[in-house]
C-alpha positions in Angstrom: 45.5 -5.7 -22.7 44.0 -2.3 -21.9 42.0 -2.0 -18.7 39.6 0.7 -20.1 37.6 0.6 -23.3 37.4 3.5 -25.7 33.7 3.3 -26.5 31.7 4.5 -29.5 28.1 5.4 -29.3 27.3 1.9 -30.4 29.5 0.1 -27.8 29.0 2.5 -24.8 26.7 1.6 -21.9 23.2 2.9 -22.8 23.4 5.6 -20.2 26.5 7.2 -21.8 25.3 7.1 -25.5 23.5 10.4 -25.5 26.4 12.2 -23.9 28.8 10.7 -26.4 26.7 11.8 -29.3 26.4 15.3 -27.8 30.2 15.6 -27.5 30.8 14.2 -30.9 28.3 16.8 -32.3 30.0 19.7 -30.6 33.6 18.7 -31.6 32.9 17.0 -34.9 34.9 14.0 -33.6 34.8 12.0 -30.4 37.7 12.8 -28.0 39.3 9.6 -26.7 39.0 10.7 -23.0 35.2 11.0 -23.5 35.1 7.5 -25.1 37.1 6.2 -22.1 35.0 7.9 -19.5 31.9 6.3 -21.0 32.8 3.1 -19.1 31.3 5.0 -16.2 28.2 6.9 -17.5 27.9 8.6 -14.2 31.4 10.0 -14.4 30.9 11.1 -18.0 27.6 12.8 -17.4 28.8 14.2 -14.1 31.8 15.8 -15.7 29.9 17.2 -18.6 27.2 18.7 -16.4 29.8 20.2 -14.0 31.9 21.6 -16.8 28.7 23.0 -18.4 27.9 24.6 -15.1 31.4 26.1 -15.0 30.8 27.6 -18.4 27.8 29.4 -17.1 29.6 31.1 -14.2 30.3 34.8 -14.0 34.0 34.3 -14.9 34.8 35.5 -18.5 35.8 32.8 -21.0 39.5 33.7 -20.8 39.3 33.6 -17.0 37.7 30.1 -17.1 40.5 28.9 -19.3 43.1 30.3 -16.8 41.4 28.1 -14.1 41.3 25.1 -16.4 44.9 25.4 -17.6 46.1 25.9 -14.0 44.3 22.7 -12.9 45.4 20.8 -15.9 49.1 21.7 -15.6 49.1 21.1 -11.9 47.5 17.7 -12.4 49.8 17.0 -15.4 47.0 16.2 -17.8 48.6 16.4 -21.3 45.2 16.0 -23.0 43.5 18.9 -21.1 46.5 21.2 -21.6 46.4 20.5 -25.4 42.7 20.9 -25.7 42.5 24.1 -23.7 45.5 25.6 -25.4 43.4 25.3 -28.6 40.5 27.0 -26.8 42.8 29.8 -25.6 44.1 30.3 -29.1 40.5 30.5 -30.4 39.8 33.2 -27.8 42.7 35.2 -29.1 44.9 34.8 -26.0 48.4 36.1 -26.5 51.3 33.7 -27.0 52.9 35.1 -23.9 49.8 34.2 -21.8 49.5 30.7 -23.3 53.2 30.0 -22.8 53.1 31.2 -19.2 50.0 29.1 -18.4 51.5 26.0 -20.0 54.7 26.5 -18.0 53.0 27.2 -14.7 54.7 30.6 -14.6 53.4 34.1 -13.5 51.0 35.6 -16.0 51.7 38.9 -17.7 48.3 40.4 -16.7 48.0 41.1 -12.9 44.3 40.2 -12.6 44.7 36.9 -14.4 47.8 36.2 -12.3 45.7 36.7 -9.2 43.2 34.2 -10.6 45.9 31.7 -11.3 47.4 32.1 -7.8 44.0 31.8 -6.2 43.3 28.6 -8.2 46.6 27.2 -7.0 45.7 28.1 -3.4 42.4 26.3 -3.7 44.3 23.2 -5.0 47.1 23.5 -2.5 45.0 24.0 0.5 42.1 21.7 -0.6 39.7 24.6 -0.4 40.9 26.0 3.0 42.5 29.0 1.4 44.2 31.3 3.9 42.5 34.6 4.5 45.4 36.6 3.0 45.3 34.7 -0.3 41.5 35.1 -0.5 42.0 38.9 0.2 44.6 39.2 -2.6 42.1 37.5 -5.0 39.3 39.9 -4.0 41.6 42.9 -4.1 42.4 42.1 -7.7 38.7 42.9 -8.5 37.0 39.5 -8.1 33.9 38.9 -6.0 33.2 36.2 -3.4 31.0 34.4 -5.9 34.1 34.1 -8.2 36.0 32.3 -5.5 33.2 29.7 -5.5 33.2 29.6 -9.3 36.9 28.7 -9.1 36.0 25.8 -6.8 33.4 24.6 -9.4 36.1 24.8 -12.1 38.6 23.0 -9.9 36.1 20.2 -9.2 35.1 19.8 -12.8 38.6 19.6 -14.2 40.0 17.5 -11.3 37.4 14.9 -12.4 38.6 15.2 -16.0 42.3 15.3 -15.3 42.2 12.4 -12.9 40.1 10.3 -15.3 42.4 11.1 -18.2 45.5 10.1 -16.3 43.9 6.9 -14.8 42.8 5.8 -18.3 46.0 6.9 -19.9 44.0 8.8 -22.5 46.1 9.4 -25.6 46.3 12.7 -27.3 44.0 12.7 -30.3 45.5 13.8 -33.7 43.4 17.0 -33.9 45.3 18.3 -30.8 48.8 17.3 -31.9 49.7 21.0 -32.6 49.2 21.8 -29.0 50.9 18.7 -27.4 52.3 19.4 -24.0 54.7 17.2 -22.0 54.6 17.6 -18.2 57.7 19.0 -16.7 60.2 16.3 -15.8 
């Protein structure tokens, strides 16, 4: 018997219903991870608010997706990797960039690679990024505020990836084309 319930707008706790309807309206379908997170309306609304805040940062859409895919592959969230592979495709990212992000490999564009490495440093050092790694990030053309924007993205997508793994969220059929198995 499953521990977590995949809710609908009708079965979700009242405090999660508006969030569920909003996500369903944006996607045209209800992603299972959202339905599962609805068991905790505070987690669901917290994640949605934090990710919406991340979308408003000064990082460009492609840069935000680099942060998200770096967190998602590091935390081995198959759902997030598939969903955000689709977003990268919609943004017109090259196959080479997408493949490298999904593999956790160096990126072909130096500025984006600096962003990926900095995101890894934030994760690896739990925020206490060594001065030389912060300097490399800033030397690539990023500003101090971008370092804090990365922290926001790491926080938002750590919530999501951890919740998706805890609830064992399955990959929804609309994302099957972007399925991603974590490295063995």
